C-alpha positions as CSV (number, residue, x, y, z in Angstrom):
1,M,125.6,82.5,73.0
2,E,124.7,80.2,75.9
3,S,122.2,81.7,78.3
4,T,121.0,78.8,80.6
5,V,122.4,78.6,84.1
6,I,123.7,75.1,83.5
7,G,125.4,76.0,80.2
8,L,126.9,79.2,81.6
9,G,128.0,77.3,84.7
10,E,129.8,74.7,82.7
11,L,131.7,77.5,80.9
12,V,132.7,79.1,84.2
13,V,133.8,75.8,85.7
14,A,135.8,75.0,82.6
15,A,137.5,78.4,82.8
16,L,138.3,77.8,86.5
17,E,139.7,74.3,85.6
18,A,141.8,75.8,82.8
19,A,143.2,78.4,85.2
20,G,144.3,75.7,87.6
21,Y,141.8,76.1,90.4
22,K,141.5,73.2,92.8
23,Q,138.8,70.5,92.4
24,S,137.2,71.5,95.7
25,T,136.7,75.1,94.4
26,M,135.0,73.8,91.3
27,L,132.7,71.6,93.5
28,E,131.7,74.6,95.5
29,Y,130.8,76.5,92.3
30,R,128.7,73.6,91.1
31,K,126.9,73.6,94.4
32,W,126.1,77.3,94.1
33,L,125.1,76.7,90.4
34,R,122.5,74.1,91.5
35,R,121.0,76.7,93.9
36,L,120.9,79.3,91.1
37,E,119.3,76.8,88.7
38,L,116.5,76.3,91.2
39,L,115.9,80.0,91.3
40,A,116.0,80.2,87.5
41,R,113.5,77.4,87.2
42,K,111.1,79.2,89.5
43,Q,111.3,82.2,87.2
44,D,111.0,80.0,84.1
45,G,113.7,81.7,82.2
46,P,117.4,81.9,81.1
47,Y,120.2,83.5,83.1
48,T,120.1,87.3,83.1
49,V,122.1,89.9,84.9
50,G,118.9,90.7,86.9
51,L,118.5,87.0,87.9
52,G,122.2,87.1,89.0
53,A,121.6,90.2,91.1
54,E,118.6,88.6,92.8
55,F,120.6,85.5,93.5
56,A,123.6,87.5,94.9
57,S,121.3,89.3,97.2
58,M,120.0,86.1,98.8
59,T,122.3,86.4,101.7
60,T,120.1,85.0,104.4
61,S,120.7,81.4,105.3
62,P,117.4,79.3,105.0
63,R,118.6,77.1,107.8
64,T,119.4,79.8,110.4
65,G,117.4,82.7,109.1
66,R,120.5,84.9,109.6
67,F,122.7,87.0,107.3
68,S,125.6,85.0,105.9
69,D,128.7,86.9,104.9
70,Q,130.1,83.7,103.4
71,R,127.0,83.3,101.2
72,R,127.3,86.9,100.2
73,K,130.9,86.5,99.1
74,S,130.3,83.1,97.4
75,Y,127.2,84.0,95.5
76,G,128.7,87.4,94.5
77,R,131.8,85.7,93.1
78,L,129.7,83.3,91.0
79,V,127.5,86.1,89.7
80,R,130.5,88.2,88.7
81,L,131.9,85.3,86.7
82,L,128.5,84.6,85.0
83,D,127.9,88.2,84.2
84,S,131.4,88.7,82.8
85,Y,130.7,85.9,80.3
86,L,127.2,87.1,79.5
87,L,128.3,90.7,78.9
88,T,131.6,90.1,77.2
89,G,131.6,86.5,75.9
90,S,134.5,85.4,78.1
91,V,134.9,84.4,81.8
92,D,137.0,87.2,83.4
93,L,138.8,85.6,86.3
94,S,140.7,88.9,86.9
95,M,137.5,90.2,88.5
96,M,138.0,87.8,91.4
97,P,141.3,88.6,93.2
98,R,142.6,85.8,95.5
99,G,143.3,86.5,99.1
100,G,139.9,87.8,100.3
101,G,139.0,90.2,97.5
102,K,138.0,93.8,97.9
103,A,136.7,95.2,101.1
104,A,132.9,95.4,101.2
105,P,130.3,96.5,103.6
106,R,128.9,93.9,106.0
107,S,125.4,95.2,106.5
108,E,122.8,93.4,104.4
109,E,121.2,96.5,102.9
110,L,124.5,98.1,101.9
111,C,125.6,94.8,100.4
112,R,122.5,94.6,98.3
113,L,122.9,98.2,97.3
114,L,126.5,97.6,96.2
115,A,125.6,94.4,94.3
116,G,122.8,96.2,92.4
117,W,125.0,99.2,91.7
118,S,127.8,96.9,90.4
119,V,125.4,95.1,88.0
120,E,124.2,98.5,86.7
121,M,127.8,99.7,86.2
122,G,128.5,96.5,84.2
123,Q,125.6,97.2,81.9
124,R,126.9,100.7,81.1
125,H,129.7,99.2,79.0
126,L,132.3,101.5,80.6
127,A,136.0,100.7,80.3
128,V,137.3,98.3,82.9
129,N,139.5,100.9,84.6
130,T,136.6,103.4,84.8
131,R,134.4,100.8,86.4
132,N,137.2,99.8,88.8
133,S,137.7,103.5,89.8
134,Y,133.9,104.0,90.3
135,D,133.7,100.8,92.3
136,R,136.6,101.8,94.6
137,E,135.0,105.1,95.5
138,A,131.5,103.6,96.0
139,R,132.9,100.8,98.2
140,G,134.9,103.4,100.1
141,Y,131.8,105.5,100.7
142,L,129.7,102.6,101.9
143,L,132.5,101.4,104.2
144,Y,132.7,105.0,105.5
145,L,129.0,104.9,106.2
146,E,129.3,101.6,108.2
147,D,132.2,103.1,110.2
148,Q,129.9,105.9,111.1
149,G,127.2,103.4,112.3
150,V,125.0,103.9,109.2
151,T,123.6,100.7,107.8
152,S,121.3,102.0,105.0
153,L,121.5,104.8,102.5
154,R,118.2,106.2,103.8
155,E,119.9,106.9,107.1
156,A,122.9,108.6,105.5
157,G,121.9,112.1,104.6
158,G,123.7,114.5,102.3
159,A,126.3,115.6,104.8
160,S,127.7,112.0,104.8
161,V,129.1,112.6,101.3
162,L,131.0,115.6,102.5
163,G,132.2,113.6,105.5
164,F,133.5,110.9,103.3
165,L,135.3,113.4,101.1
166,G,136.8,114.9,104.2
167,S,138.0,111.5,105.4
168,L,140.0,111.1,102.2
169,R,142.1,114.2,102.9
170,G,144.6,112.3,105.0
171,R,145.2,109.8,102.2
172,W,144.7,111.8,99.0
173,A,146.7,114.8,97.7
174,E,144.6,118.0,97.4
175,S,145.1,118.0,93.6
176,S,143.5,114.5,93.4
177,M,140.3,115.3,95.3
178,W,138.4,116.1,92.1
179,S,138.8,112.5,91.0
180,A,137.0,111.3,94.2
181,V,134.1,113.7,93.6
182,L,133.7,112.6,90.0
183,N,134.0,108.8,90.8
184,L,131.4,109.0,93.6
185,D,128.5,108.1,91.3
186,L,125.7,106.8,93.5
187,S,122.9,107.4,91.1
């Protein structure tokens, strides 16, 4: 199986082309792949899930020195596609919904936490629906923390988990609350 950034990148771009994505989209992916290839060369190795997680966490613009939400989204999309091929042997475009994707925290530390957690969940070889359910609850918890003004897990405290579960009561039936508790795996 292909494991170089360039080789995996060509497979991803070919999958995007086969799915009917615009040429401008594929040019963007090639641009991000060149940046990832530079990182891979510095580490003198093939593409790995760990390298992808490191790349996805590079959310600070070298030009401005500021956090870039666009860079976070773009790099995260590329890494999700590369990881899907590396882990399953096929490029899973369903992981990348059009129209903005899934809600995610905006703070740099919580974004890094979510990216690392998502990679770890991918390595556990869980069913897709199980991963999606866990992902939904973890994202919900991190978004809840941000709404409370918390920007790192260290600041959160144990009571925040109970606060999050309490916030679900208006949207979830009492009989479904056990599901939220089980899916909130922040280990």
